[in-house]
C-alpha positions as CSV (number, residue, x, y, z in Angstrom):
1,M,-15.8,-11.3,-95.3
2,Y,-17.3,-12.2,-92.0
3,G,-21.0,-13.1,-92.0
4,L,-21.2,-13.0,-95.8
5,M,-22.8,-15.9,-97.6
6,D,-21.2,-17.4,-100.7
7,Y,-23.1,-19.6,-103.2
8,Y,-21.5,-22.1,-105.6
9,K,-22.8,-24.2,-108.4
10,L,-20.5,-27.1,-109.2
11,N,-20.2,-29.2,-112.3
12,V,-18.7,-32.6,-111.5
13,R,-18.1,-35.2,-114.3
14,L,-16.9,-38.6,-113.2
15,T,-15.9,-41.6,-115.4
16,E,-16.3,-45.3,-114.6
17,K,-12.5,-45.3,-113.9
18,D,-13.0,-42.5,-111.2
19,V,-15.5,-44.7,-109.4
20,S,-13.5,-47.9,-109.8
21,C,-10.5,-46.1,-108.1
22,T,-12.5,-46.0,-104.9
23,G,-12.9,-48.9,-102.5
24,W,-15.8,-50.1,-104.7
25,G,-13.2,-50.9,-107.4
26,R,-13.4,-54.7,-106.8
27,L,-17.1,-54.5,-107.4
28,F,-16.5,-53.0,-110.8
29,R,-13.7,-55.3,-111.7
30,T,-15.8,-58.4,-111.0
31,T,-19.0,-57.2,-112.8
32,T,-20.1,-58.8,-116.1
33,N,-20.2,-56.9,-119.3
34,C,-23.9,-56.5,-118.8
35,S,-23.4,-55.1,-115.4
36,R,-20.7,-52.8,-116.5
37,S,-23.0,-51.4,-119.2
38,L,-25.6,-50.8,-116.4
39,V,-22.9,-49.0,-114.3
40,N,-22.1,-46.6,-117.1
41,E,-25.8,-46.1,-117.8
42,V,-26.5,-45.3,-114.2
43,L,-23.4,-43.1,-113.9
44,Q,-24.6,-41.0,-116.8
45,E,-28.0,-40.8,-115.2
46,A,-26.5,-39.6,-111.9
47,H,-24.7,-36.8,-113.8
48,R,-28.0,-35.7,-115.4
49,L,-29.9,-35.7,-112.0
50,A,-27.2,-34.2,-109.9
51,R,-27.7,-30.5,-109.0
52,A,-24.4,-29.8,-107.1
53,E,-24.8,-26.6,-105.1
54,A,-23.1,-25.3,-102.0
55,V,-23.5,-22.4,-99.5
56,C,-20.7,-21.1,-97.2
57,K,-20.4,-18.7,-94.4
58,T,-17.3,-17.4,-92.6
59,V,-17.6,-16.9,-88.8
60,P,-15.0,-15.3,-86.5
61,V,-13.4,-17.5,-83.8
62,V,-13.8,-16.1,-80.3
63,K,-11.7,-18.6,-78.2
64,T,-10.7,-22.2,-78.1
65,T,-10.4,-24.8,-75.3
66,G,-9.0,-28.3,-75.5
67,T,-12.0,-29.7,-77.2
68,Q,-14.1,-26.8,-78.4
69,I,-13.9,-23.8,-80.7
70,F,-16.2,-21.0,-79.8
71,L,-17.6,-18.9,-82.6
72,A,-19.0,-15.3,-82.6
73,G,-22.6,-15.6,-81.4
74,G,-21.8,-18.2,-78.7
75,Q,-21.9,-21.5,-80.6
76,A,-19.2,-24.0,-80.0
77,L,-17.9,-26.8,-82.3
78,T,-16.8,-29.8,-80.3
79,S,-14.0,-31.8,-81.9
80,S,-10.6,-32.2,-80.4
81,L,-9.1,-32.8,-83.9
82,L,-10.7,-29.5,-85.1
83,V,-9.1,-27.7,-82.1
84,R,-5.7,-29.4,-82.9
85,L,-5.8,-28.3,-86.6
86,A,-7.7,-25.1,-86.4
87,G,-7.2,-23.8,-82.8
88,T,-5.1,-20.9,-84.1
89,A,-7.5,-20.0,-86.9
90,E,-8.9,-16.5,-87.0
91,S,-12.2,-17.7,-88.4
92,M,-14.1,-20.8,-89.5
93,L,-15.6,-21.4,-92.9
94,L,-18.8,-23.5,-92.6
95,V,-20.0,-25.3,-95.8
96,V,-23.0,-27.3,-96.8
97,C,-23.0,-29.0,-100.2
98,T,-25.8,-31.1,-101.8
99,L,-26.7,-32.9,-105.0
100,G,-30.4,-32.0,-104.6
101,H,-33.6,-34.2,-104.3
102,L,-33.7,-35.7,-107.8
103,I,-31.3,-38.5,-107.1
104,D,-33.0,-39.5,-103.9
105,R,-36.4,-39.7,-105.7
106,R,-34.9,-41.8,-108.5
107,M,-33.4,-44.3,-106.1
108,E,-36.8,-44.6,-104.4
109,E,-38.4,-45.2,-107.8
110,Y,-35.9,-48.0,-108.6
111,S,-36.4,-49.6,-105.2
112,K,-40.2,-49.6,-105.6
113,K,-39.9,-51.2,-109.0
114,G,-37.6,-53.9,-107.5
115,L,-34.6,-52.7,-109.5
116,A,-32.1,-53.2,-106.6
117,A,-29.0,-53.1,-108.8
118,H,-30.0,-49.8,-110.4
119,A,-30.7,-48.3,-107.0
120,Y,-27.4,-49.5,-105.6
121,F,-25.3,-48.3,-108.5
122,L,-27.0,-44.9,-108.5
123,D,-26.3,-44.6,-104.7
124,V,-22.6,-45.4,-105.3
125,A,-22.3,-43.0,-108.2
126,A,-24.0,-40.2,-106.3
127,T,-21.8,-40.8,-103.3
128,C,-18.7,-40.4,-105.5
129,I,-20.1,-37.3,-107.1
130,I,-20.9,-35.5,-103.8
131,E,-17.5,-36.3,-102.5
132,A,-15.9,-35.0,-105.7
133,A,-18.1,-31.9,-105.5
134,G,-16.8,-31.2,-102.0
135,R,-13.2,-31.5,-103.2
136,Q,-13.8,-29.2,-106.1
137,L,-15.4,-26.7,-103.8
138,V,-12.5,-26.8,-101.3
139,A,-10.0,-26.3,-104.1
140,K,-11.9,-23.2,-105.3
141,I,-12.1,-21.7,-101.8
142,K,-8.4,-22.4,-101.0
143,S,-7.4,-20.6,-104.2
144,Q,-9.6,-17.6,-103.4
145,L,-8.2,-17.3,-99.9
146,E,-4.6,-17.9,-100.8
147,A,-5.0,-14.9,-103.2
148,C,-5.8,-12.9,-100.0
149,G,-2.7,-14.2,-98.2
150,L,-4.7,-16.6,-96.0
151,K,-4.3,-20.3,-95.3
152,T,-6.9,-23.0,-94.7
153,T,-7.0,-26.3,-92.8
154,I,-8.2,-29.4,-94.5
155,P,-12.0,-29.8,-94.3
156,L,-13.5,-31.7,-91.4
157,G,-17.0,-32.7,-90.8
158,P,-19.4,-34.0,-88.0
159,G,-20.3,-37.7,-88.1
160,H,-16.9,-39.1,-88.6
161,S,-14.9,-40.9,-86.0
162,Y,-12.8,-37.9,-85.2
163,W,-16.0,-35.7,-84.7
164,K,-18.7,-37.9,-83.3
165,N,-21.1,-35.2,-82.1
166,L,-23.5,-35.2,-85.0
167,Q,-25.5,-32.5,-83.1
168,D,-22.8,-30.0,-84.2
169,Q,-24.4,-30.5,-87.6
170,R,-27.3,-28.4,-86.3
171,I,-24.9,-25.5,-85.4
172,I,-23.4,-25.6,-88.9
173,Y,-26.9,-25.8,-90.4
174,D,-28.3,-22.9,-88.4
175,L,-25.4,-20.6,-89.2
176,V,-25.2,-21.5,-92.9
177,N,-29.0,-21.8,-93.5
178,P,-28.8,-24.3,-96.5
179,S,-32.5,-24.3,-96.8
180,T,-31.8,-21.8,-99.6
181,I,-30.4,-24.7,-101.6
182,G,-33.1,-27.2,-100.6
183,V,-31.3,-28.9,-97.6
184,N,-33.3,-29.7,-94.4
185,I,-32.1,-31.3,-91.2
186,L,-33.7,-33.9,-89.0
187,K,-33.6,-33.9,-85.2
188,S,-30.9,-36.6,-85.4
189,G,-28.6,-34.2,-87.2
190,I,-28.9,-36.0,-90.5
191,M,-29.4,-33.8,-93.5
192,L,-31.8,-34.3,-96.5
193,P,-31.4,-34.7,-99.4
194,K,-29.3,-37.8,-98.5
195,K,-26.4,-36.8,-100.8
196,S,-25.5,-33.7,-98.8
197,L,-22.5,-33.0,-96.7
198,S,-21.2,-30.4,-94.3
199,M,-17.6,-29.2,-93.9
200,V,-15.7,-26.9,-91.6
201,M,-12.3,-25.3,-92.5
202,G,-10.2,-23.1,-90.3
203,I,-8.9,-19.8,-91.9
204,G,-5.8,-18.0,-90.7
205,R,-2.2,-17.0,-91.2
206,Q,-0.6,-19.3,-88.7
207,L,-2.0,-22.9,-88.9
208,P,-0.3,-26.1,-88.0
209,P,0.7,-28.8,-90.5
210,S,-1.7,-31.6,-91.1
211,A,-2.2,-34.8,-93.2
212,E,-3.3,-34.5,-96.8
213,N,-7.0,-35.1,-96.0
214,H,-9.3,-36.1,-93.2
215,C,-9.2,-39.8,-94.1
216,Y,-5.9,-40.1,-92.3
217,Y,-7.6,-39.2,-89.0
218,C,-10.6,-41.5,-89.4
219,S,-10.7,-44.8,-87.5
220,M,-12.2,-46.6,-90.5
221,G,-8.9,-46.0,-92.4
222,R,-8.8,-48.0,-95.6
223,K,-11.9,-50.0,-94.7
224,C,-14.0,-47.1,-95.9
225,P,-14.8,-47.4,-99.6
226,L,-14.2,-43.7,-100.2
227,S,-10.9,-43.6,-98.2
228,R,-8.2,-41.4,-99.8
229,A,-5.6,-42.7,-97.2
230,R,-4.5,-45.4,-99.6
């Protein structure tokens, strides 16, 4: 299992109701009939353009400190919350998931044509799709590991308030090598295409309890439009 790469292709289909259940719900409730028609049109376009793919790698844990988890090979992930939830893990599952470049290009086209509403709604729809793709992937992975008698932590990721060191994104990127699915990384730690995300999950047999998802540990709380801590 260790060191092996796993690839996934994901098929995510959202409805307008799925999007309206997020923090953007008030936006959709106050739109006109014309705007709602545009929302549905753009949502369907987002589905056509999305190419949801993910690549994962499992890496053994060597040791932990109060703020770091050291992986085989010498790299260390620096999040006190990750240590708290995955400090007893036997290994870490590193994941990068993306929707591909087509949505980014389409948003740029809309912006150049002055179609700000189209670009904005496409951005919202794509954000909801990549988040849903991540949840779908986590469910698949958890099911596979549970069949082997293993438990997993909730997924956590760099860039959130509980894990501010975005440079840890580089460690995940280098170990997973998501260039195979078209993902690149900037010096800042930001990944491209824009609708890409990274996740880390601890794997083991003795893991501490945790909240239902990472939103409960984020300082943004319910202010985040995608918060599931509602």
